[in-house]
N, C-alpha and C positions, 0 to 999 in steps of 0.2 A: 711758817708762823712760829714765833718763839714759844718755848714750852712754858715760860713763866713771864709775867709782866714786871719789868724793872722800872716802870714809870714811878717816880716819887709820888707818894700819897700826900694830900694836904694834911697839915697838922690839925689835931682837934683843938677846940677852944680851950683856953686856959681857965684859971680860977678867978680871973679878974671880974669882980661883980659888974663893972661898967660894960665889959665886953659881953656879959651874959644878959644885960638888961634889955627889955623889950625895945627901948628907944634906939638902941644901937643895933638891933637885930635886922637883918635884911628882910625886905618884904617877901612874903611867901609867893611862890610861883603860882600862876593860875592853873587850876585843875584841868582846864581844857586845852592848855598849851604845853605839851610835853617838851622837855629840853631837847635841843637839836643834838644829834649824835653824828659828828663828822665822819666817824668810821663807817656809818651805815650808808653814806653816799656811794652810789655806783661809780666804779672807776671809769675814767674817760676812755674813748677809743684809743687816744694816744698812749695812755698808760697801759692798756691791754696789749697794744701792738708792741710796745717796748718790752713788756714782760715776755711775750712770745718770742721776740728776737733774742732776748737774753737767755732764754731756755734752749735756743738752738745751738748747734755745734759751733757756728762761726763766732758766737759770743766769747769763746775761749781765746780768741785772738783779737783782743781789744785794740782799737785804733790808738796809735802812739806808743804801744808797748813793743819792746824788742822781741823779734821772733825767737822762739825756742822750740826744740823738739818736743819737750814735755807738753807745752800748750797745744802744739799741733796734734799730738797724740790724743789729748783730751778732746780736741775739736772733732776728731773722727770717731770718738766714742771710747777711747782708751783700749787697753788690750782686750777686755771683754767685748766691747763694741765691735772691734775689728774681727774677732772670732765669730761673733753672731752675724756679721755682715758677709764674711768670706766663706765660712765652712759649709753652709747649705749649698751654695753654688758649686763649691769644689766637690762636695759629695755627689752632686748630680753629674758633674763632668766625669769623675772617676767611675761611678757605677755604670753610666751609659756607655763609656768607652770600653768597659770590660764586658758588659752583658748585652748591650744593644736592646735591652728590654725597657719598655716605657714605665711600667708600674713600679718596679723597685727604684728606678732612677728618679721618680718624682716623690715617692713615699719616704724614702730614706732621708732626704733633706727636711721633710716635715718632722720626722722623728728627731733629727738633730736640733731643729728649732724648739721642739717641745722639751728637749733635755735642758736647753738654756733657760727656758721658762721655769722648769722645775728647780734648777739651781738657784735662780733668783728668789723663788718662793722659799726655799730652805734657808737662804741667807737673809731673807726679809729685805730684799733690795727692791728698788723701783722696777716695775714690770713694763713700763711704757715702751722702751726700746725692744724688749723681747716680744711683746705682743704685736708691735708694728712689724717686726721682722717675720714672725710666724704667720701673721695675716697675709703678708705678701707672698711668702712661700706656699701657703695653703691655696691662695687664689690661683697662683701659677700652676700648681699641681692639679687643681680642679679643672682648669681649662685644658691642660694636656690630656687628662683622663677623659674628659667629655668629648674632645675632638679626636682622640686617638692619635695625635701627632705630637711628637716630642718637642718640636719647635714652638708649639703653642705655649710652652712653659715660659717663653720670653716675651709674650705679648704685653703683660702688665708693665714690664720695664720699658718697653718701647713707648707705650702710651704715656707713662710718667715723664720720660725724657721729652716727648713731644709737647706735653703740657708746659713743662718748664721752659722749653725753647720759645714757645709762643708767648708765654707770660713775660719773659725777659725782653723779647722784641717789642711787645706792647709798651713796656715801661720806657724803652729807648725811644720809641716813636712819639710818645707824649712828653719826652724830655724829663722824665722822672726815673732815671736809671735805678734799678732795684738795689744794687749794691750801695748806692747813695742813701736810699731809704733805710737800709739795714744799718749802715755805719752811723747815720744820723741818730738813730734811736739807741745805739750802743753808747753814745756820748752823753754824759749828764748835761743838762741844760745850762748849768753854771760853768761849764768849761768852754763851750763854743756857742753860747747863746741858745737859740731855739734849735729844734732837731732838724730843721731844714735850712739853716743858715749857709750850708755848703753850696746851695744853689746860687747865692749871690757872689761866690768866690769863683772866678773863672778857672783857677788852677785846680781847686778841689773838684769842681764840676767835671773838668776834663779828665782827671784821673779816675773818678768814680764811673764815668761813662766808659772809659777804656777797660776798667775792671769788669764792668757788666758785659762788655763785648767778649771778654775772655771767657766768661761763664757761658755766653751764647756759643762760643766755639767748642766748649766742652760737650754740651748737649748735642750740638750739630755733628760733632765728630762721632759720638756714640751712635747716633741715628744713621750716619753715613756708612758706618761699619756694620751695624747690627741688622738694619733693614734688608740689605741685599742678601746677607747670610740667612736671614729668616725666610725670605722669599724662595731661596734656593735650597732650603732645608739642610744646610750644612751645620748640623746640631753641635757636633763636638767642637768645631772651630768657633762657632758662635759662643758656646759656653766658656771656652778658654779666653777669647778676646773680651768677653763681658767682664770676667774677673780682672783683667788688666785695666780695662777702661772704667772700672768701678772705683773702689777705695783708693788705689794708687794714683789714678788721674785726679780724683777729687782732692786728695791731699796736696798734690802738686799745684793745682789751680788755686787752692786755698792759700798756700804759701806765697805764690806770686801776688795774689790779691792783697795779702797782708803787707808785703813789701811795698807795693804801690801805694796803698792807703797811708802807710807810715811816712811817706815822703811829704805829705801835705797836712797831716794831723799831728799836732805836738801836744803832749800832756803838759799841763801847766806846772805840775810838780816835778817835771824833768825836762827843762828847756833844752837840754843837750840832745834829746831824742828828736830826730828829724827823719 
């Protein structure tokens, strides 16, 4: 929301007597009929969904734009976001490999997460990412402490990957691939028509379906690797592979998705982009 309103104000009436005469004055509004306020209208579901998509990391790699390392870094949260995503898991791996003790292995990552929250508070930055991260770390630590099993630390991640996998498969089954929905709402309506015009274009629909299947592969691969290690309680190997299959794999899939989408979406102000 802007800090000040730059909307031009209507000019006040001049000193022309005719303009000020009652005959030329507009009829007063009815006391029982308040003026309509367009800003008070509730935003549509479409507008809310688009805002949510634009706030997500993938919005940093807009359709039609040339891929760049800086935009990709922004999509994964920047340097701060990378640290907040990787360091708690890395701390768990290091502490558990050295001590083989459950309590310090799950408590120290929580402390690391709290440090990031404190830093954002001191710098008066948004706490959304930090709170989301510390919540996940805290839930994982709580499960491990309750069960007394270090591998329980990875249950939330396995559940989240499973939910994403099922959700993506559902969108493919009903022929509304999720990447198509995301890309459609990233494009302004005045560039490619409505937000779902891609469904009428076979080339776009095919590319967006393939891109969605790539994301299915990401979550399926994570589950295929992590679930057997969880069931066999290979904690150190599970922690190490989870780090590899986390941000690095996410960034790689995001990059491939970006390249695919760019082949069929062209920015109108840059017709050379294909």
